[in-house]
N, C-alpha and C positions, 0 to 999 in steps of 0.2 A: 279305578277309572281306566286303567290301561286295558281292561277286558270288556269294553263297551260292545254290546252286540247290536245287531240291526234292530231288534225289537226294543232295545232300551236307549236308542239314540235320542229320542225326545226327552228322556229323563236327564240328559246332560244340561238341558236348558231350563232355567227357573222361569217363573212367570214374568220376570223383568224382560226376558228375551222375546216373548211372544209378539208384541207389537212390531218389533223390528224384523223378526222372521217373516211376518206376514207382509209388511209394507216394503222393506228393503233388505231382503236376505243377503244381497251381495255385500252389504256392509258387515254383517255378522260373519260371512265367509272370510272377508278380507282380514278382519281382526283376529279370527281364530287361526287362520293360516300364519299370520305374522307372529302370533304368540307361539305357534308350534315350531316354526323354522328360525325364529329370532328370539328364543328364550334368553332373557337377560343373563342368567347364570351361565348359560352356554357361551354367550358372546364374551363374557368376562373371562371364561376359561380359555377361549381362543386367544384373547389378548395376552393373557399370562404366559401361554406357551409359545406365542409367536413374536411378541415385542422383544426387541433387544436393548433398546435404550429407555423407552418410556416405562413408567411404573405408576402404580395407583396409590394415591393418598386419600383425599376425601371424595374426589370426583371419580365415580366408577366409569369405566369405558362404555358399559351398556347404557348408562345415562347419557353420555355424549352421543352415542348412536341414536338414542331415542329423540334427542333434541334435533339432531340433523335430519332424522327421518321425518319429522313433522314438516320440515321445509320441503323435502323431496316429494312428499305426498300432497303438498299444497295445503296442508292444514294450517300452517303458520307461514307468514311472508318472509321471515328471516330467522336466523339463529338467535338473534337478540330477542325477538318477540317470543320465541319458544322458551328461552331462558327466563324472561320476565314473568311469563305465566306460571312458572314453577319455582320462582326465586326463593320463596320462603321455605319450601321443602328441600331445596338443593343445598342451601347453606354454603354456596361458593359464589364468588363474584363472576360477572360476565367476562372479565378479563381472564380469569382462570379457565373458563370454558374455551375462549379463543386461543389461549396459549396451548391448551392440550389439543385442540382441533388442528392447529397449524403444525403440529409435530407428529401427527398420526403416521406411523411408518407404512410405506406402501405394501410391505409384506403382510401386515395385519389386514389392510383393506382388501388385498387380493384373496387372503384366506377366508374372509367373510363371504366373498362371492362363491368360492369353491365349496365351502361348507353348506351354505344355503342351497346350492345346486344339488348336492348329494341328498339333502333332506327332502327337497322338493321332488327329486326324481323318484324317491321311494314312495311318496304319496301318489304320484301320477301313475306309477306302475301298479300300485294297489288298486287304483281306480280302473285299471285296464283301459287307459285312455291315451296311450302313446299313439302318435301319428304313424301312418303307413311308412315302411322303410323306403328311403329314397333310392337305394341300390342294394337289393338283397345280397347278403354276404359281406357287406362293409359297414363299419361304423363311420358315419359321415361327420366331418368337422369342417365348418365354414369359418374362414379366418378373414377378419377385416380390422381396419384401424379407425380410430376416431380422435381427431385433434380437438381438445376442449376449447370452447369459444373464449375470445378475449375477455378479460375481467376489467373491473373498474380500477382506477389508479390509487388505491388506498394505501399501498405500501410506499414508503418513503422513496425508494429507488425508482418508482414508476412515475412519480409526479412531474418530472421534468422532461419526459420523453414523449414524442409524438407517436411512435410505433405502438401497435396493438400488443399488449402484454398477454402472452399465451402461457397458461399455468401448467400445461402438460399434455400428454396424449396416452392412449390406451389401445392395446390390441385385444380384441374380443374373439373368443372361440365359441361358436354356436353349435349346439346339438339340435338339428332340425326335427328329429323325431320326438324329442321332449320339449323343444322350444325353451331350452335352458342354456345358460352360459357356464360350462363346467370349468373354465379357466380363463384368466385374464393376465396380461402382462402390462405393468404400469411403468411409465417413464415420466420423470419430472421435467425433462427438457422438451419444451414445446416445439423446438426447431429440429429435433433429431429426426433422421430418416427412419421410416418404418423398417427398412431393411437392416438397420443396426440392431434390431431386436430379434432377428430371425434365429440367432444362436439359442436364445431362450425358448423360442417356439419349438425348435428341434427337440429340445429336452422333453416336450410334451407328447411328441409323436410316438404312437404305439403300433405294433404289428396289427394288420387287419383293418386299419383306418383308411379313409379316403379324405384327403385335405383339398378343399376347394377354396381358391383365393383369386384375387384380382392381380393385375400385372405388376403392381408394386412389389409383390413378393416373389417375382420370377427371377431367381438367380441360380447360377450353376451349382453353387454349394448347397443351397436349400433343396433343390430337386434331387441332387445326389444323396443328401442326408436323409430325405424322406424314404427314398428307395432302399438305402442301406438299413433302414429300420423295418424293412419288410412291410412298408405301407405304400399307399398309392397317392398320386397327386393329380389334380386337374386345375391348371393355372393358366391364365391368359398370358401369352407371350409378350414380354416387354421389348420395346424397340432396341434396347441396348443388349438384349440377350439374343444375339444373332448366331447362326450356325450354317451348316451346309445341307441343302436340301438333297435328298436321295431319291432317284427314280422320278416317276411322273405322278402328279396328283390324280387320285381316283375319286370319282363321284360317289357320294355316300348318302344320296337322297336329299330331302329338304325338311326343314322345320317351319314353324310359324313365322320365323324371323328371316330366313334366308336359305340358300342352297348350301349343301355341306360337301366338303371335299377332304380327303385324307392323304397325307404324304409323310414319309419318314424324314427326320431331321437329326443331324449329328451336331451335338454341342461340344465345344472344346474350350477349356479354361486357359489362362495365361501360362500354366505350367505344362500344357500339352496333354493333360488328361481329357478324355472324351467319352461320350456315351451316346447311344441312339435312342430317340424318343419318338412317340407318335405326335404329329401335328395335325390338328383338326381345324380346317378353315371354314368359316361361315361367311359367305358372300351375302351381305345383308340386302333385303329389299328396300330398307330405309336406313340412311346413315345414322350413326350415333350422334349424341349431342356434341361430341368433339369433331364430327365430320368424317369419322372412319366408315369406309364402305365395306370393310371386311374385318373380322377379328380372327386371331389365331390362338388356338388352345393347345397346350402341351400336356400330355398325360402318359403315364406308364400303365394304364389299365390294359388288361389282356385284350387280344384281338376279338374275342367272342363278344365283347361289348362294343357294338357297332358305333361308327362315327356319329350317326344321327342321335343315338342314345347319349353319347358323350356330350354333344352340343346341348341336348335337353337338360342333362345333369348340371351343366354350368349355369343354366337359367335359375337353378335352385339357390344360387348365391344371393338372389334378391331377398331370400328369407331373412338375412341379417340386416338388409336395408329396412325391411319392415319392422324389425326389432328396434333399430335405431330411431325410426320414425315414431314408434309408440313411446319410446323413452322421452323424446323431445316434445311430443304433443300431449301426452297424458301425465308426465312426471316432470318435476323440476330437477333434471339430471345435471344441469350445469348452472351453478349459482354464481353469477358474475361478481358478487361482492367478495368472494373468496379468492384473493389473489395469491395466497401461498399455495404452491403446487400440491403439497401433501393434503391440505384441506380440500382442494378442488377434486383430487383423485378419490379421496374418501367419500365425498358427496356422490360422485359418479358410481362408485361401487355400491353405495346404499341404494341408489336408484336401480342397479342391477338386481339387488336383493328383492326390492319391491316388484320388479319385473318377474322374478321367480314366483312370487306370491300370485301375481296375475296369471301366470302360466298354469299354476295349480288350480286356480278358480276356473279357468277355461277348460282344463281337463275334466273337472267335475261336471261342468256343463255338457261337455261332449259325452260323458258317460251316461247322462240322463236324457239329453235332448238330441244326441246324434252329432257326429262330426260335421256333416255337410251343413246342418242348420247353424252351428256355432261358427264355423270357419267362414261361411259365405254371408251370414246375416247379422252377426253380433259385432258391434262397434266397441273397441277398447276405449274410445273417447267417452262414450256414454257410461260405460262401467265405472271409469275413474271419476267422472263428474258426479255420479250419485254417491260414490264413496266420500269424496271431498265435501259434498253438501251435507250429508247426514252424519258424518263421523263424529263431529264434536257433540251434537245432541245425544247420540247414542252413548258416548263415553260419560256424559253427565248422568244419563238414566241408568247406565250399567257401569258402575265404577270398576277400576282396574282389577280389584281383588276377585271379581267374578269371572275374570278371563284366565286366571292362572291355571285353571284345570286343564287347559289345552296344551300346556307346555310339555307335559310328560306323556301325552297320548302317542301310541304307536302309529305307524303309517296306515295300517289297516283300519284302526279306529277313526283316524282323521278322514279316511276315504269314505266310510259309512256316514259320518256326520256331514261331510260336504255333499254327498249325494242327497241326503235328506234336505239340506238347505237349497240345493240347486233345483229340486223338484218344486219348490215354492216360488221360483222366479217367474215373473211375467216377461217373456222375452221381447215383447213388442216395445218395451221401454228402452231397449238397447239396440234397436234396429239400425242397421247401416242405411245411409241415404246416398248412394253413389251418384255423382253428377255425370252428365254427358260430356262429350269431348268439348274442350274449350274452343271458343270461336276466336279467330285472330282479332286483336284490338283494332278499331278504326284509326286511321291516320289523324293526328291532331293538326288541324289547319288554322284554328282561330286563337287569338290572344297569345301568339307565339312569344311576344316580348312583355306581356302583361304580368303583373305580380299577383293579382287576385281577381276573382269574378264572383258575383252573387248568384248562387244557385237559384234562388227564388225568381230573379229576373229572367234567367234562362228558361225556367219552367213556364213563366207567364208568357213568354214569347213563342211557345209551341204553336206550330201551324197544323199539326196532325195529331 
């Protein structure tokens, strides 16, 4: 099976697959990709070599990941519902599932994300579907943080407090050319500063990379650390990271958002150490949501990369915001019933694994239908909606044993199979429908102190 050729791709699928390949090939793609990058034996091997305290008795770690994954994908509404559907075959209690779930070590969760990114990257490259380089000569890394939403108060210690219980936070590193997350940093303390994790971020920085981040990550030590590792940074200046401006600001053209200026800035730490960096200022045509009329960007990129290009590069940071939006709108990445930090972080990491599968599917679509068509017209929401609607029926019609063949396929074989499936897609089913600009809401002048109003009476009273 590892030597599947283009001519023999169709032989991989038995007659059971044919109705689904014809009517909803996206479901077949999703399941085959998940089987390939989330092979249960492979996941158990990751657990065995990464876990330090947890161990396996009757409940395999891959089974736990599968139960949680069903919730993340929207197939089941809760972990308990997923367990109950398979209770007879699992032969473990629901409490055993929760006990293991609540103790998943963050190192294991993070390694799952890294490993799935490596496997997904191999398939995307085999598809020749990487996105155009953001800045030739540099490997781009976009860094951002995400605080997990407040959970329900199911844990004893939470039942008597008013404050919203935060189960943790995560720093995500995005590769925009592959649209994958090659690394994550997990923190169980939901109140910890993102800056407190920058030491761990520095350990990930490699020569030849360009790290793009928001102002929360703008510290003297981090900027120095990136440069000492022969890498580049492009980070918005934080108000507390002040320095001495040198010379006069020089005009650097304009972008779609504002006029660009450049000036040198000397930064000095409390020990007296200092260095000089480029400061790119964008005087905005329209203030930000926070009311800022200009933003300042710090970078050590060489002078040959002009100020205007630097400003445009920073706009690429929104790629990670798009990723977070897809996670929250198409996947259940934050399960508010999971109050224990380790369980909540595990759930988010499984959502990132699912996002990697979606990135592989989109890459297959790009290789067949073209990058512009997919990036501009295809909605991740409708892709995920079809998967969640048809998945259960497909798994009844095609039992799990028919999918195990995808677990050992090479990246090249997976690429050919995904191209075959992508060619069967009817793209109009997944069309985006962008809305126009929002109109400002009208001022509310009636029933200011009223509690309720009958909609039917208001409609009946229409004069136009």
